[in-house]
C-alpha positions in Angstrom: 0.0 0.0 0.0 3.0 2.3 0.4 3.8 2.4 -3.3 0.5 3.8 -4.6 0.6 6.6 -2.0 4.2 7.4 -3.1 3.1 7.6 -6.8 0.1 9.8 -5.9 2.3 12.2 -4.0 4.7 12.4 -6.8 2.0 13.2 -9.4 0.5 15.9 -7.2 3.9 17.6 -6.8 4.4 17.5 -10.6 1.1 19.1 -11.3 1.8 21.9 -8.9 5.1 22.6 -10.4 3.5 22.5 -13.9 0.8 25.0 -12.9 3.2 27.4 -11.5 5.3 27.2 -14.6 2.5 27.5 -17.2 -0.2 29.2 -15.2 -3.8 28.4 -15.1 -5.7 29.6 -18.1 -7.4 32.9 -17.3 -5.1 33.8 -14.5 -2.4 36.4 -14.9 -3.6 37.5 -18.4 -5.3 40.9 -18.7 -8.1 41.1 -21.4 -7.2 43.5 -24.3 -9.1 46.9 -24.1 -11.8 47.8 -26.6 -10.0 49.2 -29.6 -10.7 52.6 -31.1 -12.3 52.4 -34.5 -10.9 54.4 -37.4 -12.9 54.5 -40.7 -11.4 55.3 -44.1 -12.2 54.8 -47.8 -10.1 52.8 -50.1 -7.3 55.0 -51.5 -7.4 57.4 -48.6 -5.1 58.1 -45.7 -5.9 56.6 -42.2 -4.7 58.5 -39.1 -3.8 56.2 -36.2 -3.6 58.0 -32.9 -1.7 56.5 -30.0 -4.1 57.1 -27.1 -5.6 60.3 -25.8 -3.8 63.6 -26.5 -1.9 64.9 -23.4 -0.9 68.6 -23.3 2.5 67.9 -21.6 3.2 64.6 -23.3 6.1 64.3 -25.6 5.9 61.0 -27.5 9.6 60.4 -28.0 9.6 56.6 -27.6 6.7 54.8 -29.3 6.5 51.3 -30.9 3.7 50.4 -33.4 2.6 46.8 -34.0 0.3 44.9 -36.4 -1.9 42.3 -34.7 -1.9 39.3 -37.0 -3.2 35.9 -35.7 -2.6 37.1 -32.1 1.0 38.0 -32.9 2.5 41.4 -32.5 4.4 42.3 -35.7 6.5 45.5 -35.4 5.9 48.0 -38.2 7.1 51.4 -37.0 9.1 53.0 -34.2 9.5 56.6 -32.9 12.8 57.5 -31.4 13.5 61.0 -30.2 10.5 62.2 -32.2 11.9 60.6 -35.5 10.0 57.8 -37.3 11.6 54.6 -38.3 9.9 52.1 -40.7 10.2 48.4 -40.3 10.8 46.4 -43.5 7.6 44.8 -44.9 4.3 45.6 -46.5 4.0 49.0 -44.7 7.6 50.1 -45.2 6.6 52.8 -47.7 3.1 53.8 -46.5 3.6 54.8 -42.9 4.8 58.2 -41.7 4.3 60.5 -38.7 1.4 62.8 -39.2 2.6 66.5 -39.2 5.7 65.5 -37.2 3.7 64.5 -34.2 4.9 61.3 -32.5 1.5 60.2 -31.3 -0.2 60.0 -34.7 0.7 57.6 -37.5 -0.5 58.2 -41.1 -1.2 55.1 -43.3 -1.5 56.2 -46.9 -3.1 54.4 -50.0 -5.4 52.3 -47.8 -6.6 49.0 -49.3 -9.1 46.4 -48.1 -6.1 44.3 -46.9 -5.4 47.0 -44.3 -8.6 46.3 -42.4 -6.8 45.1 -39.2 -6.0 45.9 -35.6 -3.0 48.0 -34.8 -1.2 48.3 -31.4 0.7 51.4 -30.0 3.1 51.0 -27.1 4.5 54.2 -25.5 7.4 54.2 -23.1 8.0 57.9 -23.0 5.6 58.9 -21.7 4.6 55.5 -20.3 1.0 54.8 -21.2 -1.2 51.8 -21.4 -1.1 49.8 -24.6 -3.6 51.4 -27.1 -5.4 49.3 -29.8 -6.8 50.7 -33.0 -9.2 48.9 -35.4 -9.1 50.1 -39.0 -12.3 49.7 -41.0 -12.1 50.2 -44.8 -15.0 51.1 -47.1 -15.4 51.3 -50.9 -18.6 52.3 -52.8 -19.5 49.7 -55.5 -19.9 50.7 -59.1 -23.3 51.4 -60.6 -25.2 48.1 -60.6 -25.9 46.5 -63.9 -29.0 44.5 -64.6 -29.7 41.9 -67.3 -33.3 40.8 -67.9 -34.3 37.4 -69.2 -34.6 38.0 -72.9 -36.1 34.6 -73.7 -39.3 35.3 -71.8 -41.4 33.4 -69.2 -44.6 31.4 -69.8 -47.2 32.0 -67.1 -48.7 28.6 -67.4 -45.6 26.8 -66.2 -45.8 26.3 -62.5 -42.1 26.8 -61.7 -39.7 29.6 -60.6 -37.9 31.1 -63.6 -35.0 33.5 -63.8 -36.3 37.0 -64.1 -33.1 39.1 -64.1 -29.5 39.2 -62.8 -28.0 42.1 -60.9 -24.2 42.7 -60.6 -22.4 45.2 -58.4 -18.7 45.4 -58.9 -15.7 46.5 -56.7 -17.4 47.3 -53.4 -16.2 46.8 -49.8 -17.5 45.4 -47.7 -20.0 43.3 -49.5 -23.1 45.5 -50.3 -26.6 44.4 -49.6 -28.9 43.8 -52.6 -32.7 44.5 -52.6 -35.0 43.7 -55.6 -38.0 45.8 -56.6 -41.0 45.2 -58.8 -42.9 48.4 -59.7 -41.2 50.3 -57.0 -42.0 47.8 -54.2 -39.3 45.6 -52.5 -39.5 41.9 -53.1 -39.2 39.4 -50.2 -38.4 35.8 -50.2 -41.6 33.8 -50.7 -41.9 30.1 -51.0 -42.7 28.9 -54.5 -43.1 32.6 -55.6 -39.9 34.5 -55.1 -36.3 33.4 -54.5 -33.2 35.6 -54.5 -29.9 33.8 -54.9 -26.7 35.9 -54.3 -23.0 35.1 -54.6 -19.8 37.1 -54.4 -16.3 37.1 -55.8 -13.2 38.5 -54.1 -11.1 40.3 -56.5 -7.3 40.4 -56.3 -7.6 44.0 -55.0 -9.6 42.7 -52.0 -12.8 44.3 -53.3 -16.0 42.3 -53.8 -18.2 41.7 -56.9 -21.7 40.7 -55.9 -24.1 38.8 -58.2 -27.7 38.4 -57.4 -30.3 36.4 -59.4 -34.0 37.0 -59.0 -36.2 33.9 -59.6 -39.9 34.3 -59.6 -43.2 32.9 -60.9 -44.8 35.6 -63.0 -48.4 36.1 -64.0 -50.1 37.8 -66.9 -50.4 41.1 -65.0 -46.5 41.2 -64.9 -46.3 41.8 -68.7 -45.5 45.4 -68.1 -43.9 45.1 -64.7 -40.7 47.1 -64.1 -37.9 45.3 -62.2 -34.7 46.8 -60.8 -32.1 46.1 -58.1 -30.7 48.3 -55.3 -27.3 48.1 -53.7 -27.1 49.3 -50.1 -23.6 50.1 -48.6 -21.9 52.2 -46.0 -19.2 54.8 -46.2 -17.5 56.8 -43.3 -20.0 59.6 -44.2 -23.0 57.4 -43.8 -25.3 54.9 -45.5 -25.7 55.1 -49.3 -27.5 53.2 -52.1 -27.3 52.9 -55.8 -30.1 51.7 -58.2 -30.0 49.9 -61.5 -32.1 50.8 -64.5 -35.6 49.4 -64.8 -36.2 46.4 -67.1 -39.2 44.4 -68.3 -39.4 40.7 -69.0 -41.3 39.2 -71.9 -44.3 37.4 -70.4 -46.1 34.8 -72.6 -49.7 33.9 -72.0 -52.5 32.6 -74.2 -55.0 34.8 -75.9 -58.6 35.0 -74.7 -60.1 37.3 -77.3 -59.3 38.7 -80.8 -60.5 41.8 -82.6 -60.2 43.8 -85.9 -58.3 47.1 -85.9 -58.6 49.6 -88.8 -56.3 52.5 -89.5 -57.0 55.4 -90.0 -59.8 55.7 -87.6 -63.0 57.6 -88.4 -64.7 58.1 -91.7 -63.0 56.5 -94.7 -63.2 57.7 -98.3 -62.1 56.4 -101.7 -58.4 57.0 -102.2 -57.4 56.6 -98.6 -54.6 54.2 -97.6 -56.3 51.8 -95.2 -54.6 49.2 -93.1 -56.5 46.3 -91.4 -54.9 44.1 -88.8 -55.8 41.6 -86.2 -55.0 41.8 -82.5 -55.4 39.6 -79.4 -54.9 40.0 -75.7 -52.3 37.2 -75.7 -48.5 37.3 -76.0 -46.9 36.6 -78.4 -49.5 37.4 -81.1 -50.7 34.2 -82.8 -51.0 33.5 -86.5 -53.9 35.4 -88.1 -56.1 35.2 -91.1 -58.4 38.0 -92.3 -61.7 37.1 -93.9 -64.2 39.3 -95.9 -67.8 38.4 -96.5 -68.7 37.8 -100.1 -71.6 40.1 -100.8 -73.2 37.6 -103.3 -72.8 34.3 -101.4 -72.6 35.6 -97.8 -69.6 33.3 -97.2 -66.4 34.6 -95.4 -63.4 34.4 -97.8 -59.8 34.7 -96.8 -58.0 37.9 -98.0 -54.3 38.1 -99.0 -52.2 39.8 -96.3 -48.5 40.6 -96.0 -45.9 38.5 -94.0 -47.1 40.3 -90.8 -50.7 39.4 -91.4 -51.7 43.0 -92.3 -54.2 43.7 -95.1 -53.5 46.9 -97.1 -56.2 48.7 -99.1 -54.1 51.1 -101.3 -56.1 52.9 -102.4 -59.4 52.1 -100.8 -62.4 51.7 -103.2 -66.1 51.4 -102.7 -66.0 47.6 -103.4 -63.7 47.2 -100.3 -66.7 48.0 -98.1 -68.1 45.0 -96.2 -67.8 42.8 -93.2 -64.3 41.7 -92.0 -63.4 39.1 -89.5 -60.1 37.9 -87.8 -59.2 34.3 -86.9 -56.2 33.4 -84.8 -54.4 30.1 -84.2 -52.2 29.7 -81.1 -49.5 27.3 -82.1 -48.6 26.7 -78.5 -52.0 25.5 -77.4 -53.4 24.8 -80.9 -56.6 26.8 -80.0 -58.5 28.9 -82.5 -60.3 32.2 -81.8 -62.6 34.3 -84.0 -63.4 38.0 -83.7 -66.8 39.6 -84.1 -67.4 40.7 -87.7 -66.6 44.4 -88.2 -68.1 46.5 -91.0 -65.8 48.6 -93.1 -67.5 51.5 -95.0 -65.6 53.3 -97.8 -67.5 56.5 -98.7 -67.4 57.3 -102.4 -68.5 59.7 -105.1 -68.5 58.2 -108.6 -70.0 58.5 -112.1 -70.2 62.3 -112.1 -71.9 63.3 -115.4 -72.9 66.6 -116.9 -75.8 66.8 -119.4 -75.6 67.7 -122.1 -72.1 66.2 -122.5 -71.2 68.7 -125.3 -73.4 71.8 -124.9 -73.6 74.3 -127.7 -75.5 77.5 -128.1 -75.8 80.5 -130.4 -74.6 83.9 -129.2 -77.3 85.5 -127.2 -79.0 82.2 -126.4 -79.2 80.2 -123.2 -78.1 76.8 -121.8 -79.1 74.6 -118.9 -76.4 72.3 -117.5 -77.3 69.4 -115.2 -74.9 67.5 -113.0 -75.5 64.0 -111.6 -73.4 61.6 -109.4 -73.6 58.5 -107.3 -72.6 58.3 -103.6 -73.5 56.5 -100.4 -73.9 59.9 -98.8 -75.8 63.1 -99.4 -74.2 65.2 -102.1 -73.6 68.9 -102.7 -72.9 70.4 -106.2 -70.9 73.5 -107.2 -70.2 75.0 -110.6 -66.9 76.7 -111.4 -65.4 78.5 -114.4 -62.2 76.5 -115.2 -60.1 79.4 -116.3 -60.7 81.7 -113.4 -62.0 79.4 -110.6 -65.0 81.7 -110.2 -67.9 80.1 -108.3 -70.9 80.4 -110.7 -73.5 78.6 -108.5 -74.5 75.8 -106.2 -76.9 72.9 -106.9 -77.1 70.3 -109.6 -78.5 72.7 -112.2 -76.6 75.7 -113.8 -78.6 78.1 -116.0 -76.6 80.3 -118.5 -78.5 83.1 -120.2 -77.7 85.8 -122.8 -74.5 84.0 -123.8 -71.7 85.8 -125.4 -68.8 84.4 -127.3 -66.5 84.9 -124.3 -68.8 82.5 -122.3 -67.4 79.6 -124.3 -64.9 77.3 -122.6 -64.6 74.8 -119.8 -66.9 74.6 -116.8 -66.5 72.4 -113.8 -69.1 70.5 -111.8 -67.8 69.5 -108.4 -69.8 66.9 -106.5 -68.8 66.6 -102.8 -69.9 65.0 -99.5 -70.0 67.6 -96.8 -69.5 65.3 -93.8 -66.5 63.5 -95.3 -63.7 66.1 -95.7 -61.8 65.8 -98.9 -64.4 63.5 -100.6 -65.3 65.1 -104.0 -65.1 64.4 -107.7 -65.0 66.9 -110.5 -66.4 66.6 -114.1 -65.4 69.2 -116.7 -67.6 70.2 -119.6 -66.8 72.4 -122.6 -69.4 74.9 -123.6 -69.3 76.0 -127.3 -70.7 79.4 -128.4 -71.1 79.4 -132.2 -69.3 82.3 -133.9 -66.5 83.2 -136.3 -62.9 83.1 -135.0 -62.1 85.8 -132.5 -58.6 87.5 -132.3 -57.4 90.3 -130.1 -56.3 92.8 -132.7 -55.9 93.3 -136.4 -52.3 94.5 -136.6 -49.2 94.4 -134.4 -45.7 95.9 -134.8 -42.4 94.5 -133.7 -38.7 95.6 -134.0 -36.4 92.9 -135.4 -32.9 92.3 -136.7 -32.2 91.2 -140.2 -31.2 87.5 -140.5 -32.5 86.8 -137.0 -34.8 83.8 -136.2 -38.3 84.7 -135.0 -41.0 82.7 -133.3 -44.3 84.3 -134.3 -47.3 83.1 -132.3 -50.9 83.6 -133.1 -54.0 82.7 -131.0 -57.6 82.5 -132.0 -60.8 81.2 -130.4 -64.2 80.2 -131.8 -66.8 77.5 -132.1 -66.3 75.4 -134.1 -62.6 75.6 -133.2 -60.8 77.4 -136.0 -57.6 76.5 -137.9 -54.7 78.9 -138.4 -52.7 79.5 -141.6 -49.7 81.7 -142.3 -48.9 83.7 -145.5 -45.1 83.0 -145.1 -43.1 79.9 -145.2 -41.8 78.4 -142.0 -42.1 75.7 -139.4 -45.4 75.9 -137.6 -46.5 74.1 -134.4 -49.9 74.1 -132.8 -51.5 73.4 -129.4 -55.0 73.7 -127.9 -55.3 75.4 -124.4 -59.1 74.4 -124.5 -61.6 73.0 -127.0 -62.4 76.4 -128.5 -58.8 77.9 -128.7 -55.8 77.2 -130.9 -52.3 78.7 -130.7 -49.9 78.5 -133.7 -46.2 79.3 -133.5 -44.2 79.9 -136.7 -40.4 79.8 -136.8 -39.1 82.1 -139.6 -35.9 83.8 -140.7 -36.0 87.6 -141.0 -35.2 88.2 -144.7 -35.4 91.5 -146.7 -38.5 90.1 -148.4 -40.1 89.3 -145.0 -39.3 92.8 -143.8 -41.0 94.2 -146.8 -44.2 92.1 -146.9 -44.6 91.4 -143.1 -46.4 88.3 -141.8 -50.1 87.6 -141.3 -52.0 84.7 -139.7 -55.6 83.8 -140.6 -58.0 81.9 -138.4 -60.8 80.1 -140.2 -63.9 78.0 -139.2 -67.2 77.2 -140.9 -68.7 80.5 -139.7 -66.0 82.9 -141.0 -62.4 84.0 -140.7 -60.2 86.6 -139.0 -56.7 87.9 -139.7 -54.0 89.6 -137.7 -51.1 91.3 -139.5 -47.6 91.5 -138.0 -45.5 94.5 -139.3 -41.7 93.9 -138.9 -39.5 97.0 -138.3 -35.7 96.8 -138.7 -33.4 98.1 -136.0 -30.4 100.2 -137.3 -27.3 101.7 -135.7 -28.7 105.2 -136.1 -31.5 104.3 -133.7 -29.4 102.7 -131.0 -29.2 104.1 -127.5 -27.3 102.8 -124.4 -30.7 101.7 -123.0 -31.5 99.5 -126.0 -31.6 96.1 -124.4 -33.7 97.4 -121.5 -36.3 99.5 -123.4 -36.9 97.3 -126.4 -36.7 93.9 -124.8 -34.2 92.5 -127.3 -32.5 90.7 -124.5 -35.4 88.2 -124.8 -36.4 86.3 -127.8 -40.1 85.6 -127.3 -43.0 88.0 -126.9 -46.3 86.7 -125.6 -49.4 86.4 -127.7 -52.5 87.9 -126.4 -54.7 85.6 -124.5 -58.0 86.5 -122.9 -57.3 85.0 -119.5 -54.0 83.6 -118.6 -51.5 83.8 -121.4 -47.8 83.0 -120.6 -44.5 84.1 -122.2 -41.5 82.0 -123.0 -38.2 83.8 -122.5 -35.1 82.9 -124.5 -31.8 84.9 -124.3 -29.7 85.9 -127.3 -26.3 84.4 -127.7 -23.6 86.3 -125.8 -21.5 88.6 -128.0 -18.1 87.2 -129.1 -16.6 90.7 -129.5 -17.1 93.9 -127.6 -15.1 96.2 -129.8 -18.0 97.6 -131.8 -20.0 98.1 -128.7 -17.2 100.1 -127.1 -16.9 102.3 -130.2 -20.7 102.8 -130.3 -20.8 103.8 -126.6 -17.9 106.3 -127.1 -19.6 107.8 -130.1 -22.9 108.1 -128.3 -21.3 109.8 -125.3 -19.5 112.3 -127.6 -22.8 113.1 -129.4 -24.6 113.6 -126.2 -21.8 115.9 -124.9 -22.0 118.1 -128.0 -25.8 118.1 -127.9 -25.8 119.0 -124.2 -23.3 121.9 -124.8 -25.5 123.2 -127.7 -28.7 123.1 -125.7 -27.0 124.8 -122.8 -25.7 127.6 -125.2 -29.2 128.2 -126.6 -30.6 128.2 -123.1 -28.2 130.9 -122.0 -29.1 133.0 -125.1 -32.8 132.7 -124.1 -33.8 130.9 -127.2 -35.1 127.8 -125.4 -38.4 128.0 -123.3 -37.0 125.9 -120.4 -38.9 127.7 -117.7 -41.6 126.1 -115.6 -44.3 127.4 -117.9 -42.5 126.0 -120.9 -42.2 122.5 -119.7 -44.3 119.8 -121.4 -45.0 116.4 -120.0 -44.7 113.6 -122.4 -47.2 110.8 -121.7 -47.3 107.5 -123.3 -50.5 105.7 -124.4 -51.5 102.8 -122.3 -50.2 99.5 -123.5 -52.6 97.0 -125.1 -52.5 93.3 -125.4 -50.9 91.6 -128.3 -51.7 88.4 -130.2 -48.1 87.6 -131.1 -45.1 86.1 -129.5 -41.9 87.0 -131.4 -38.7 85.1 -130.7 -35.5 86.6 -131.9 -32.6 84.3 -132.7 -29.5 85.6 -134.6 -26.1 84.3 -135.4 -24.8 87.8 -135.8 -23.1 89.7 -133.0 -25.4 92.2 -131.1 -22.9 95.1 -131.3 -25.3 97.0 -133.6 -28.2 96.7 -131.2 -29.5 99.9 -129.7 -32.8 101.5 -128.7 -34.9 102.4 -131.8 -37.3 105.2 -131.1 -40.5 104.0 -132.7 -43.5 105.9 -133.9 -45.6 107.9 -131.4 -47.8 104.8 -130.8 -44.8 102.7 -129.8 -43.0 105.1 -127.4 -42.2 103.8 -124.0 -42.2 105.6 -120.6 -38.8 106.8 -119.5 -38.9 104.5 -116.4 -39.9 101.4 -118.3 -36.4 99.8 -118.4 -37.1 96.4 -116.7 -39.4 94.8 -119.3 -38.2 91.5 -120.6 -40.7 91.3 -123.6 -41.3 93.3 -126.7 -44.6 95.1 -126.7 -46.1 94.4 -130.1 -49.3 96.4 -129.5 -50.3 99.7 -131.3 
């Protein structure tokens, strides 16, 4: 029994020695004080302060340590107020802040610097001071990608709606999903949010969050977005992604016909007929139209998008239309209610009599008829002037004169359908011999120049025109009672001597107009020739009773200006001599130039002409100058801008 007691005593003594050597856990070890927290953003500078500031303290002997896995790793020392770096990862980023030995500055902070630092001060001797560095970094703007394939509502399973990604944040931000501005919460079999994160080499986090949900038909226009919530030293922050929609597929329940444009339709409109349903995607459609004879619905030809175009719409397009849809997913067929399409029209406008004729002084009754599906209004217009002559289907013309002949318009319109009207012209003939504006006209010409002589005449029956000189004649008819003839001739001495005349003839008589040609010579030239005579143009309008037009053609440019210069110098010299002579006689009192002796020279008013004269010449225009005509052809002094030769007496 002595041996066991000896063994027990030995073990007890060994345990006591071991306890004194190692210590009992929890005894002799002071717990570390709560560290001060310093917050800083990535890339900034953190200020680590070694305890509270003491007014009389001079921190001349301080050691700084990094706590890593409960080990104290020296990183910086302060001796006699001077800082000394320890080799390692902080060797080039630690320094004394503003030369103060109690504050250490850590620059270019990264997420890896989120640690606990220890400061030990021997002079002055202070308690060990712990500092916890917390690092923050705002994530980039979140990106969101919606499910582009789409989600079928009839599939009872969670499907991916969208994915949200927030890059380069620290610490990991919190993601919140929203639908139509309301936050989404986890809901069994309805909403599930799955998040994951990646640690970049920089220590920053990239967060990816996937929203899975079971959508319904009402979500077809729903707006989804994600929000990243994070914290910075300045406070809590958040960033939102853009809003996205997800294609939601659901079967159609009804189908209908849509017509564009809306409202009243008329012949000539561009009409588009399409089928629509309340399903998504839109199914395959056919458009049917009721046959007016058999009453059966017949399929119409549409384009690749199932749209029927009526371009232009006509009255036979009116009728009942119906849409049919085939859902290839469910193989179900839907039909729309028949919709009536009405194309308003005005057609078959007729004027009776179709070719009205009357003697001068007589009367005529014109009647207009038309077909339409709406009430009609009628108006009568004169074609030449657009003058409104009357309203109603009947137009009464009394005491007709020859000038009443010509085209009239019957306009049939539907007042309640804007733009729906049809016009029917009718030509009224007033029996009479050819009518021409004048008997004789005068024009200044150049020898060997090409002329276009035009002659116009009206009458019923429509006359014919003949010329007494040889040339190339062309004719055209402005209206059924009028003819215009243009003759191209060369100005020869014989033509200058005989002149030209045109004769209009019909079964009731004839009429003639004579054109007298006057030759321009150098003795009649003035510096204002081209402006006062119109020789810069080659065509002079014939007289027309309503709306005649003129064709302007320019003479060839002169190839030499020598003769013109000589002529101008000669004219200036003559004018100078003439002025001096007149001034001399004025001084002698032989000229009555006083106010009472002045005479105003007036020109006769111009009259219309029946001729267009076109001047074409291969000769140089050096000899052209203003030819002062007879008293009946003088121009007003200010009339220098005319482009046409006035051939009227």
